[in-house]
C-alpha positions as CSV (number, residue, x, y, z in Angstrom):
1,X,-10.7,22.7,19.7
2,X,-8.5,20.5,17.6
3,X,-4.9,21.8,17.1
4,X,-3.7,21.2,13.6
5,X,0.1,20.6,13.3
6,X,2.2,21.2,10.3
7,X,2.7,18.3,7.9
8,X,5.9,19.6,6.3
9,X,9.1,21.4,7.1
10,X,10.6,24.1,5.0
11,X,14.2,23.8,3.9
12,X,16.8,25.2,6.3
13,X,18.7,27.1,3.7
14,X,16.3,29.2,1.6
15,X,18.5,30.0,-1.4
16,X,20.4,26.8,-2.2
17,X,20.6,26.8,-6.0
18,X,21.1,23.1,-6.4
19,X,18.1,22.3,-4.2
20,X,15.9,24.8,-6.0
21,X,16.8,23.3,-9.4
22,X,16.1,19.7,-8.1
23,X,12.8,20.8,-6.7
24,X,11.8,22.5,-10.0
25,X,12.5,19.4,-12.0
26,X,10.5,17.3,-9.5
27,X,7.6,19.8,-9.7
28,X,7.6,19.6,-13.5
29,X,8.0,15.8,-13.7
30,X,5.2,15.0,-11.2
31,X,2.8,17.8,-11.9
32,X,3.0,19.3,-8.4
33,X,1.2,22.6,-7.9
34,X,3.6,24.1,-5.4
35,X,6.7,23.2,-3.4
36,X,4.6,22.6,-0.3
37,X,3.4,19.3,-1.9
38,X,7.0,18.2,-2.5
39,X,7.9,19.1,1.1
40,X,5.0,17.0,2.4
41,X,6.2,14.0,0.4
42,X,9.7,14.6,1.8
43,X,8.3,14.7,5.4
44,X,6.4,11.4,4.9
45,X,9.7,9.9,3.7
46,X,11.5,11.3,6.7
47,X,8.9,9.7,8.9
48,X,9.4,6.3,7.4
49,X,13.1,6.5,7.6
50,X,13.0,7.8,11.2
51,X,10.8,4.8,12.2
52,X,13.2,2.5,10.5
53,X,16.3,3.9,12.3
54,X,14.5,3.7,15.6
55,X,13.5,0.0,14.9
56,X,17.1,-0.8,13.9
57,X,18.3,0.5,17.3
58,X,15.5,-1.1,19.3
59,X,15.3,-4.4,17.4
60,X,11.5,-4.7,17.9
61,X,10.5,-7.3,15.3
62,X,6.7,-6.8,15.7
63,X,7.0,-3.1,14.9
64,X,9.4,-3.9,12.1
65,X,6.9,-6.2,10.5
66,X,4.2,-3.5,10.8
67,X,6.3,-0.9,9.1
68,X,7.6,-3.2,6.3
69,X,4.0,-4.5,5.8
70,X,2.7,-1.0,5.4
71,X,5.4,0.0,3.0
72,X,5.0,-3.1,0.9
73,X,1.2,-2.5,0.8
74,X,1.8,0.9,-0.7
75,X,4.4,-0.5,-3.2
76,X,7.4,1.3,-1.7
77,X,9.1,-2.1,-1.0
78,X,8.7,-5.7,-2.2
79,X,7.8,-8.5,0.2
80,X,11.4,-9.6,0.9
81,X,12.9,-6.3,1.9
82,X,14.4,-5.2,5.3
83,X,14.9,-2.0,7.2
84,X,18.1,-1.1,5.3
85,X,16.0,-0.8,2.1
86,X,13.6,1.6,3.9
87,X,16.6,3.9,4.5
88,X,17.4,3.7,0.7
89,X,14.0,5.1,-0.3
90,X,13.9,8.4,-2.2
91,X,11.2,11.1,-2.6
92,X,10.7,9.8,-6.1
93,X,9.4,6.6,-4.7
94,X,6.8,8.5,-2.6
95,X,5.8,10.7,-5.6
96,X,5.3,7.7,-7.8
97,X,2.6,6.3,-5.6
98,X,0.4,9.5,-5.7
99,X,-2.9,9.1,-7.4
100,X,-2.0,11.8,-9.9
101,X,1.1,9.9,-11.0
102,X,-0.6,6.5,-11.0
103,X,-3.4,7.8,-13.3
104,X,-0.9,9.3,-15.7
105,X,1.3,6.2,-15.7
106,X,-1.7,3.9,-16.4
107,X,-2.5,6.0,-19.5
108,X,-5.9,7.3,-18.2
109,X,-4.7,10.9,-18.8
110,X,-2.8,12.4,-21.6
111,X,-0.6,14.5,-19.3
112,X,0.3,14.7,-15.7
113,X,-1.5,18.0,-15.4
114,X,-4.6,16.5,-17.0
115,X,-4.5,13.7,-14.5
116,X,-4.5,16.3,-11.7
117,X,-7.4,18.2,-13.3
118,X,-9.5,15.0,-13.6
119,X,-9.0,14.2,-10.0
120,X,-9.8,17.6,-8.7
121,X,-12.9,17.8,-10.8
122,X,-14.2,14.5,-9.3
123,X,-13.9,12.3,-12.4
124,X,-11.8,9.6,-10.6
125,X,-13.0,6.9,-8.2
126,X,-10.8,4.5,-6.3
127,X,-12.5,1.3,-5.1
128,X,-15.9,2.8,-5.8
129,X,-15.5,6.1,-3.9
130,X,-14.7,9.4,-5.5
131,X,-11.2,10.8,-4.5
132,X,-10.5,14.5,-5.2
133,X,-7.0,14.6,-3.7
134,X,-4.1,14.3,-6.2
135,X,-1.8,13.5,-3.3
136,X,-3.7,10.4,-2.2
137,X,-1.2,7.6,-1.8
138,X,-2.5,4.6,-3.7
139,X,-2.0,1.1,-2.2
140,X,-1.1,-1.6,-4.7
141,X,-4.4,-3.5,-4.3
142,X,-6.4,-0.3,-5.0
143,X,-4.4,0.5,-8.1
144,X,-6.4,-2.0,-10.1
145,X,-9.7,-0.5,-9.0
146,X,-9.1,3.1,-10.3
147,X,-11.9,4.0,-12.6
148,X,-12.9,7.2,-14.6
149,X,-16.5,8.4,-14.5
150,X,-18.6,8.3,-17.6
151,X,-18.7,12.1,-17.9
152,X,-14.9,12.4,-18.1
153,X,-14.8,11.3,-21.7
154,X,-12.5,8.3,-21.1
């Protein structure tokens, strides 16, 4: 039987007013349904930054190229960046590459919440296949191939 591990970590301090306010604004700005989605994005960012710190310490250029290539494919970094720029990434950078945000920024939906609804209802296809996950991280090359289905009214 496959053991499923957690994909996020809860905050250490539960009632930190500044963190709660920041999370609430991010939830509203990016149309997230619950804080768990924000925590997953933060965990992904922590993973990128952890790998960058390890690569700075080990000076493995092959793995460094792999990490920088992956981040540049997703649009987090441009081609000429280095590991210090990976450490400067924020959770906003990760949230901007979600399918829900990309659809709203392209003008295919009137609001961020409508973008989420259209994705969940199956009206969005990326590179010819239907994607029903608003949290799907869109690579730069697939961003041009996002299409709305005929039934969605767009």
